[in-house]
ZAROTOR-888853 format. One record per atom (N, C-alpha, C): residue in one letter; x, y, z. Coordinates in steps of 0.05 Angstrom, whole numbers, plus 5000, padded with zeros to 4 digits. Example, Ala and Ser with C-alpha at 12.3 -4.5 7.8 and 13.67 -1.06 7.14 Angstrom:
BEGIN
a526448865156 a524649105156 a526449345156 s525749555142 s527349795143 s525850015157 
END
This chain:
BEGIN
m375153694652 m377753634660 m377853534688 s379153314692 s379253194718 s381753264733 r381653344758 r383953424774 r384953194791 t383552984792 t384252764810 t386952644803 p387652574778 p390252464772 p392552644779 l392252904775 l394453094781 l394853114811 t392553124826 t392753144855 t393952884866 a393252654856 a394352404865 a397352394859 t398052484836 t400952484828 t402452674846 a401452914852 a402753104870 a403052994898 l400952864908 l401052744935 l403052524936 t403152354916 t405052134915 t407952244914 a408452444899 a411152564897 a411952684924 t410052824937 t410652944963 t411252724984 a409752514984 a410152295003 a412852164998 l413652124973 l416252004967 l418552184976 a418252444972 a420352634980 a420652635010 v418452635025 v418552635054 v419852365063 a419152145051 a420251885058 a423251885053 g424052005031 g426952015024 g428452185044 l427352415052 l428652585072 l428852445099 t426752305106 t426752165131 t428851945131 a429051805109 a431051585107 a433851705108 c434351935096 c437052055096 c437752155124 s435852255139 s436452365165 s436552155186 a435551915181 a435551695200 a438351615207 e440051605188 e442851525193 e444651685174 e446451835185 e448251985168 e450451815158 p450551755132 p452451565121 p455351635125 l456051895126 l458851975129 l459851945158 s457951935177 s458851915205 s458951615214 t457951435197 t457951155204 t460151015187 p462350945200 p464450815185 p463650535175 g464350485150 g463750225139 g466250065136 p466049825124 p468549665120 p470349805100 e472949755103 e474849865084 e474449745057 v474449905036 v474049815009 v476749704999 s476649464988 s479049344976 s479849494951 g482349534947 g483349674923 g483149974928 g483850124907 g483750414909 g486350534918 a487250464942 a489750574952 a492050414939 v494350544939 v496750414927 v497450164943 g497350184969 g497949954986 g496749995013 p496649795030 p495349815056 p497249945076 d496050055097 d497550165120 d496749995144 e498649945163 e498049795187 e499749885210 a498449935233 a499950015257 a501149765269 v503649785277 v504949565291 v504549615321 t504949865329 t504349955356 t503050235354 g502650365376 g501550635375 g503450835362 d505950775362 d508050955351 d509150875325 l508950615318 l510350515294 l508350405274 s508450495249 s506650405228 s508150335203 v507050135188 v508050065162 v506050165142 l507050315122 l505250465104 l505650395075 q503450385060 q503350365031 q505150135020 v504749905031 v506349665023 v505549564996 q507449534978 q506849434951 q509349294940 l508849114921 l510948984906 l511149134879 e513549144868 e513849284843 e512249154821 y511449314801 y509949214778 y511849044761 p511148804754 p512848644737 p512948744708 l515248774697 l515548884670 l514048724649 d513848464652 d512348304633 d509448254641 g508548384663 g505848354672 g505348144693 v507247974699 v506847764719 v509547694732 h509447674759 h511747554773 h511247254773 e512947114759 e512646824758 e513646694784 e512646454789 e513646304812 e516646274811 g518046334833 g520946314834 g522446574828 e521046764817 e522347024811 e522647194836 d524047414833 d524547604854 d522847854849 a522147994871 a520548244869 a521448434890 r521848694882 r522548894901 r520148984917 l520549054942 l518449134960 l518649434965 f516449584965 f516449864970 f514549924993 l515450095012 l513750155035 l514950395050 g513450495068 g514350705086 g514150595114 i515850675132 i515750605160 i515750865176 a513650925191 a513351165206 a513751105235 n515651245248 n516051205277 n515551475290 s513251515302 s512551765316 s513251765345 g514451545354 g515151515383 g517951615390 p518551605416 p521151695425 p523351485425 t522751245415 t524651015416 t525350925388 d527950895383 d528950785358 d528050495356 d527750395332 d527150105327 d528650015303 v528649755298 v530049635275 v528249425262 l527849445236 l526549225221 l528549005218 v528148775231 v530148565232 v529548325214 d527048305204 d526448075187 d523848135172 v523648015148 v521248025132 v520847735122 t518447625128 t517847345120 t515147335105 g514747115091 g512347075076 g512746845056 p510946825036 p511046615017 p513146664995 f515646675004 f517946714986 f520346595001 a522446544986 a524746404998 a526146575019 d526546835013 d528047005031 d527547305024 a528047475044 a527947765039 a530847865042 v531847995022 v534548085021 v534648385021 d536248505038 d536548805037 d538648875016 g538549115007 g540349204985 g543249204992 d543949215018 d546749215025 d548048945024 g546448735022 g547448465020 g548448355047 g548348515068 g549248435094 g547048315111 e547448325137 e545448225156 e543048405154 f540648285154 f538248445149 f537648615174 a537848875171 a537149065192 a536749335180 i534349445182 i533749715172 i532949875196 p534750065204 p534150235228 p531850425222 v530150475243 v527950665241 v528350845265 a529351085261 a529951275283 a527351375295 a527451455320 a525151575334 a524351835319 n521751875318 n520652115305 n521652155277 d521751945262 d522751955234 d521251755217 n521651775191 n520551595171 n522751465155 v522351215146 v524151085128 v522451005104 y523551055080 y522150985055 y523750765041 v522850525045 v524250295033 v523650285003 g525750274987 g525450264958 g525850524944 a525750744959 a526151014946 a529051044939 e529651224920 e532351274912 e534051354936 g536251224940 g538151284962 g537251164988 a535051034990 a534050915015 a534550615015 p534150485038 p534450195039 p532650055019 t533449825010 t531749664992 t531249385004 i529049264996 i528448995003 i527548844978 t528748614973 t527948444950 t526948184961 l524548104953 l523547844961 l524447644939 t525947444948 t527147254928 t525546994929 g525246874905 g523946614903 g521046614911 l519446774897 l516546774903 l515346494900 e513646414918 e512446154918 e510046124900 e509046344889 e506746344871 e507046564851 s505746544828 s505746754808 s503746974817 l504447224810 l502847444818 l502547644795 r500147744791 r499547954772 r498848214787 s498548434773 s497848684784 s495248654801 s495248774824 s493048784843 s492648524859 q494248324853 q494248084870 q496148144894 s495847994915 s497448044939 s498447794952 i500447824969 i501447604985 i501847715014 p501547545034 p501947645061 p504947675067 v505747905078 v508447955084 v508548035114 t510247905129 t510547965158 t513048115163 f512748345176 f515048525183 f515548485212 v518048425219 v518848375247 v520748595256 f519848735277 f521448955288 f522648875315 e525048975321 e526448895345 e524848975370 q523749215371 q522349305395 q519249275392 a518149345370 a515249365366 a513949095362 g515448895354 g514148635348 g513748595318 e511548465311 e511148405283 e508348475274 v508048505248 v505448565236 v505448435208 t503148315201 t502848195174 t500948365158 i501848415133 i500348585115 i500248455088 d497948475074 d497748375046 d499048585028 a501348505017 a502848684999 a501848634970 m500648844959 m499448824932 m501548884911 v501348754888 v503048824865 v501949084854 a503749274850 a503049534839 a501749514812 a500049704805 a498849714779 a500849814759 e500349754733 e502149854712 e502250154713 g504650264710 g505050554711 g505650654739 q505450494759 q506150574786 q508850464795 d510150334777 d512750214784 d514850434785 p516450444806 p518650644807 p520750574787 t521250744768 t523150684747 t525850814754 p528050694746 p530650814752 p530951074737 p532451264749 p532751524736 p534451494710 f534351694693 f535851684668 f538751674674 d540251504660 d543051474665 d544651654645 f545651884655 f547052064639 f549851954633 p550952004610 p553751914604 p555752044622 d557851904628 d560052014645 d561452224629 p561652474639 p563052694624 p566052624619 a567252464636 a570052394632 a570452224607 e568252084599 e568351914575 e567252054551 d566752314552 d565652464530 d567752484507 p567152394483 p569052394462 p569552674450 t567852864455 t568153134443 t569953294462 p571953444450 p573753604467 p572553844480 
END
């Protein structure tokens, strides 16, 4: 019986294990930040200033699977103001005809100091992008620029939400005053 092949195999395995441990300890992968991975998150976050950030920006999922050129799309996002100064979102621009707030008046969404605003949430301000200049499917994006009165502006790629992530309207209960039963 020859022991040479077993010894050679054992030495080779030991050498590979030591090389693997050396490679792992040479650079700790968790402590070295890499590039941000596209996708995964619902929408991107971007700091406008040290105190003001635009968070989780996304376009609603189109019911038929695609926002066709010329259609409108609701925009959903959060605005976090951790600073001591109030600000106002005064304009939203991009590859669409116009951005319209839900009140139908002059475009202005106040962002109080040390507070958050959730655009598109129930009871919160809304923004609709009218007249999209290109068709968009889920996970495609368009650049949207948010202009703030104090903080300035920031441009973010607003992704179209994936199916099942669209905020749906709550169930509409019948009006009790119109109930036919006595």
